[in-house]
N, C-alpha and C positions, 0 to 999 in steps of 0.2 A: 504493499499499499504506499501512496505518497505521503509526504509530511510537510508541514509548514503552515503558517498563519497568513491568510489572505484577507486583505482590507478592501471591502467593496463600498464605493460611494456612488449612489444613483438615486434620483428622486422618484423613480418608477418602482413602486412596490412590487409589481410582478416580476421585473428583471432581477430585483434583489432576491426574491424567493427562488426563482429558476436557477440562478447562479449558486445560491446556498445549497440547494438540493443536489445539483450536478457536481459540484466540487466536494461537497461533503461525502458523497458516495465513493470518491476516489481518495479518501483519506485526509483531506485537508480541513483544518479549522478555519471557518469563515466568519467574519465580523462584518456587519453591514450598517451603513448609515445613509440618510437621505440628504445630507448636507456636506459641504466641504469644511466647515469649521470642526466638526467631530473628527473627520478624516485627519485634518491637521494636527489636531490635539493628539491622536493616536501616534501619528508619525513622530512628532516632537518628543513624545515620551518613549520612544524606541520600540514601539509595538509593531508587529507585522513582518512578514518576509516578502511580500509582494502587494502592490497596490492596483486595483482595477477601478478606474474612475470615469465617469461620464464627463462630457464637456459642459453642457448646460445644467446648472444646479441653482436652486433658489437664492444662495447667498454669495456665490463665486463661480467663475468660469473655471472648469477643470484644467484648461490648458495654462491658465495663470499659475495654478497650483504646482504644476510639474517642475518648473526650475527652482521653486522654493523647496520642495521636497529633495531635489538633486543637491541643493546646497548643504542641507542639514544631514541627509542620509544618502550619499552618492552610491552606496551599494545596493540601495533599494530598487527593485525593478518596478516600472510603471507601465501598465497597459491602459490605453485610452480608448474609450468607446464614444461614438457619436452619431446621432441622427443627422447632423450637419454634414452631409456626405459631399464634400468638395475637395479639390486638390489642395487648396490652401489649409484646410484642416488637417489633412494627412502630412503636408509639409511641416506645419507648426508643430505638430506632435512629435515628428522625427527631430527637427531642429532643437526642440527644447529638452530632448533627452529621453523621450518615451521609448520603451523597448519595442512596442508594437502598437499600431493603430488598427482598430477593428470598426468598420461601418455598421450601423444598426439598419436593418435586423441582421444580427450575425449567426453564423453556424455554431451551435453549442459545442460540437465536437472539435471544431477548429479552435475556438477559445480554450478548451481544455488542453489541446496540444500546445497552444502558445503559453499557457501557464506552465506547463511541464518544461518547455524549453527555457522560459525566462528563469525558473528557479535552478535550472542546471547550467546556465550560461555564466561564465567568469565575468566579474565586475568591470565594465569599461571605464576608461579615464573620464573624468568630468569634462562637460562641453560648456562653453560659454553660451549665455542667453542669446537668442536671436531677437532683433528688433521686429516690431510689428510691421507686417507687409501692408503697404497702403495701396498697391497696384490693384487694378481690377482683376478679376479671376481670369486666368488664360484659358481654361478649359471649361466647358459647360456640360453638366449632365450628372445625374445621380443614379443611373441605371447600374445594375450589378456588374455589367461589363466594364463600365467606366470606373467603378470603385476599385476593381482589381488593377486597373491601369494606374490610378492614383497611388495605390499602396506600392506598386512596383517603382514608380517614379520617386516616391518619398524615400525609398531605400537607396536609390542611386544618386540622390542630389549631392552628397558628400564624397562621391568617388569620381574617378576618371575612367571608369570602365567604358569600353566601346559599346555602343547600343545600336541595334538594328531595328528599325520601325517598318513594319509591313502593313500594308492595308490598301484598299482601293483609293483611287484618286478622289480628292475632296473629303477625306475622312478627317484631315487635320494633322497630317504628320509633321509639318513644319512647325504648328502650334506646340506640339509635344517637345520637339527638339528645342524651340525657344524657351519653353517653360523649364525644361531641364537646365538650361544655360542661366536663365534669369534668377533661378532659386538654387543654383548650385555653387560650388566652390570657385568656379571661374567667372562668376557674374560680373566682376570688375574688368574682365577682358572683353574682347570684341566677339561678336557672334556673326560668322561669316558663312553664307549659303551659296552653294553652286548647284544648278540643275544640269545634270549630264545630258538629259534629252533635248536641252535648248542650245547646246553648243556644238558647232561642227566638229567632227571627229578629229581633223587635223589640228585643231586649236585647243583641245582639251588639256594636254600636257603643259602647254605654255599658261593657260588659265589656272591650272592647279599649282604649278611650281615656278611660274614666272620664266622670264628669258633675259639673256644679255644682249646688249647692243650688237647687232650684226649676226646674231645667231641663225637668222634665216631672212629671206627676202621680205623686206618691209618692217623688220626689227630695227627701227631708227634709234630707239633709246632702250634703256634697261627698264623692264617692267616687273613689278612684284606680282607673285601669284597668290592665290587664295590661302595656301599654307602659310606663307610668310604674313599675309594680312591678319590671319587669325591667331598669331602667336600669343600665347598666354590665355586664349579663350577657347571657343568652340568652333569646329568646322563641321557644317552640315552638308553631307554629300547626298543630295537628293537624286532620285531615280537612278541609283548606282547600277541597277540592272541594265542601263543603256550605255555604260561605260565601255568604250572599245577595249579589245583584249590587250593591246599594247600598253594602254594607260593602266589596265588593271595590274600588269606586271610591275610597273613602276610604282604603283600605289602599295603593292605588297611589299616591295623592298623598302619603302619608307616605313611602313608599319613595323617591319622586322628590325630594321636598323636604328629607327627613331631619328633619322635626318635625312635630307634630300639636297639635290643640286638644281640650280635653275637650268633651263634648257640653254646649252651652250656655255654653261658655267663649270667650274672645277672645284670651288671651294664648298664643302658641305656645310649645310645650315641645319641647326638642331630643330626638330619638329616638336615645339612645346604646345601641342594642341590636344584637345579631346575630340575624338571622332564620333559623330552621330550620322549614321546612314539611313536612308529610307528607299523603298521601292514599292511600287503596285504590282510588280511582276513576280512570278514564282521562280526564285533563284535556283531551287533544286532542279526544276525543269530545264532552266538555261544550262546548268552544269551538265545534264544528260546530253544536251545538244551541242556541248563544246563551245557555248557562248560565254561562259562565266567560269572563272578559275575556282576550283574547289577549295585550294588553300587560301585564297583571298576570302571566301565565304566564311571559313571558320575563324579567320582573323577579325572580321567585322561583326559576326553573329555571336559575340560573347554574351550579351544579354538581349534576347529577342523581345520585342513588344509588338503585339498585333492589335491594330485598331479596328474595332468592328465597324462595318457599314451601317449606315443610318437606319436600314431596314431591320437591323438586329437590336436596336435600341430605341424603338419608337416612343417609349415612354419619356425619352428626353426631348422630344419635339416641341412640346409646349414651352419648355424653359428656353430652348434654342430660339424659337420664334419670338418670344417676349424680348430676349436679348437683342436679337437682330433689329426689331422694331425700335427699340430704345436707342440703338446705335444710329439708325436711320433718322430718328428725331433729333439726335445731337448734331447731325449734319444739316439740319433745317428742313427736313421733310416732315409733313403733317404726322402727328401721333396716330397710330392705328392699333386696333386689336382684332382678333378673329373670334367669331362666336363658336359655340360648342359643336354645331354641325360642321362647320368649316375645319375645326381642328381634327375632328374624326376623319375628314377627307384627306387632310394632311398626313395623318397617321396611316392611312390606307394606301398612300402612294408608295411606289417602289424606290424612288430616289436613286436613280442611277448615277447621278452626280453627287450624291451624299450630302454633306453639311454645306458644302459650297453651293450646291443647287439650291437648297433651302434658303441660304442667305440671299442669293440672287433673287429668288422669287419674293421674299419679303421686301427687298428693296424696290421691286417692280411694283408690288402692291401699295407700297407707301407713296411711290412717285405718281402712279397713273390713276389711282381711284380716289374719288372725292369723299366717300362715306367713311366715317370714323370706325364703324364696325363692319368688318369684312365677313360676308356670308359664304355658305356653301356653294352658292351658284357661281360666285366669282372664282373661287377655287377650282371648281369643276371646269370653268372655262379656261383658266390658266394652264391647268394640267391636261387638257383635252388632247393635246399632241403628243403627250409623254407616254412612257410605257406603263401599262396596268400594274397594280401592286403585285398580285400572284395569280397569273393566268391559271385557269382550271386545267388540270391534267386529264380530266374526264372528257373534255371536249376536243375533237380532233382539229388540228390546225391544217387547213387547206392552203397553206402559205408557200408560194414558190421559193426557190433558192435566193433569187434576186431580192425578194421582199424580206427574207429572213436575214440576209447579210445587211440590207439597208437598215433594218431594225437594230441590228447589233452595232453597226457603225454610228447610228444616231445616239445609242446609249454611250458609245466610246467618246464621241465629240462632246456630249453633255457632260461627261465625267472629267474631260480634260480642257475645260474651257479657258483655264489660265496656264496649262502646262503642256501644250502640244509640242511633240518633238520637232526639232529643227528640220529633220529630213528623215527619210527611210521608212515612211509610213507604208507606202506601197509594198515594199519587201516584207515588212512585218506582217501585214494582213495576208499576204500570199502564204507565208510561213504557217500562219494559224490555220488556214484553209487546207494547205498541202497535207499536213500530218493526218488529220482524221480521214481525208480523201483517200490517201494511200492505205491507210490502215484498213479502212472499210472495204476497199477494192481487194485487199489481199484476204480479208475474211470471207468476202463474197466468192473468191475463187479458191477457197480452202488452202491458201498459202502458195498457190501455184503462180510464180512470178511471171511465166510467160504469158498465162492467161490475164493476169492483173495488168501487165504492160499492154496487152491488146485492148483490154477494157478501157484503160486509161487513154489509149492512143499515143503512147510514147515508147521510145526505144528501151529494150530490156536493160541495157547498160545504164541508161538514165535512171530507170527505176532502181537498179541496185545502188547507185550513187545516192539517190534520195533516201533510200532505206538506211544507209550508213550515216549520212548527215543528220537525219531526224532521229536516229537511234530507235528505229521501229522494230519491234520483236516479231519475227515471222514464225507462225506456228503452222506446220504443215498438217493437212488432213483434217481440218476443222469441219465439223458437222453443222 
C-alpha cells in the first residue's frame, strides 16, 4: 500500500469527497479543506507530503499560493487543478513550480498516477517566481484535445528540446510555435519563421544560412540567413516536408554539429537557436517515397505535437468565433454575434481550412452584413459553396473523377489560403493521383505488371520505375 499525507484544497465538496475516497483506498491519508487559508496553515506548520489545490477558491487564487508554498516548503510537491482550462493557466502552474497541472474534469486514474509519481520524484531546485503575463491568450479552446496540447507545451516551455508540430493547414501551427517562444526561456531573443513551401528550391540554403558576397551570381553583398537572425531565440521551420533533399542534408549536419557556414563562407558560426518545425504532410510517407531523410526526421521529431483539425474540436467554435468577432471590432468593424441556430450551422460545417477558414468567415460576416445578430440563413448562404460536414456513406456518390478531383482541390486551396507553395503544385497533385491509380490497377490485374501496364496504357519499364519510386508493394495472385 502507498503512504503519505495529502492535503487537498477545493471549494467543491463533491471533488473533495471523490479524491478522499480514491486516495484513501490506495493507502494515503487525506486531509481536505474548502479554502486556501486552512491549506496555508497546514503547510506552514509542516504538515503534509503533497498538496492538491484548485485555482479558484473563495479566499485566494490557488496559483498565488504555489510560490509561497515553494518558498517555505521547497520539497513539497504541488498538483494544481483548474476548470479555467487555458494555456496561460497551464503555463503559470508550471512557471510557479507546480509538479503537474490537471484540467477539470480530470481522469481519476490519471490523478492517482500523478500523485504516485510526485511522491516518488526527487526534490527539484527552487525556481524564481514568474511575473504575471499580461498578453492576450495565444491559443483559444478548452476542448480535451487542446487541454492535452496545453499540458505538453507547459512542460516544454523551460527546455530547448526540438519540437515537431504536425497538423492540417490552418490549425494554428505557427501560433503554437510563437507561444512556445513567447512563454519560454528564449523569449528575450528573436522569433524567426521561414516557410519552406514559399521559397524557390535554389534559394533555400541561402535563406537559411546566408551567403557571402560573390558566392553566386547576383550575390552583390553579404546576407545573413535565418539561422543567424534567430541567434539566441527560436527558428520556426514551417512546412519542413517541402524542404529539398540537398537542404535537408545540410540542415541535418547543422543539427548534429551545432554550427553552420554561410553559402560561400568558410568560418563556422555557432547555431544558438531552438528549432521548432511544422508540417501538414505525412513525413513517414515522404520517407518511404525517398523524399525526406529518415535521420533528419528523428532529429526534429524529438517532441511531437499534433494539432487537431477544427472538425475534431467543434466545442471550441463558439469561443473562437467570439474571439474573432472581438478582434474584428478592435479593427473598426461593427460588433457582431451569431444566434444559437447559426452556431449549430457553424459546428456542423466540415472546415477544410480549419481555424483560418473560420477566422476569414467571421471577418467577412463582420464586414459585409448590417445586422448585429447573424442568423442561420446567413451562415447557410456563406457556407453553401463549401464542402458538407460529413457526407453520408449510405448514399452512393455518382460523382465523376473530374468532379471528385475538383472538390479535393477546392478543399486544398481553402486550406492553404495563406501558405500556397511557390511552385511544384502540378507535380505534387500528379504524385497523389499516381500512387492509388497504380496500386488499384495492380490489384485489378492481380499483380500482373504486364496487364497493369496495358490497362494504364504505359510502357512496362515505365510502370516498374513508378513502382520503385512510389514504393508500391506488388502482391501477385490477388483475388
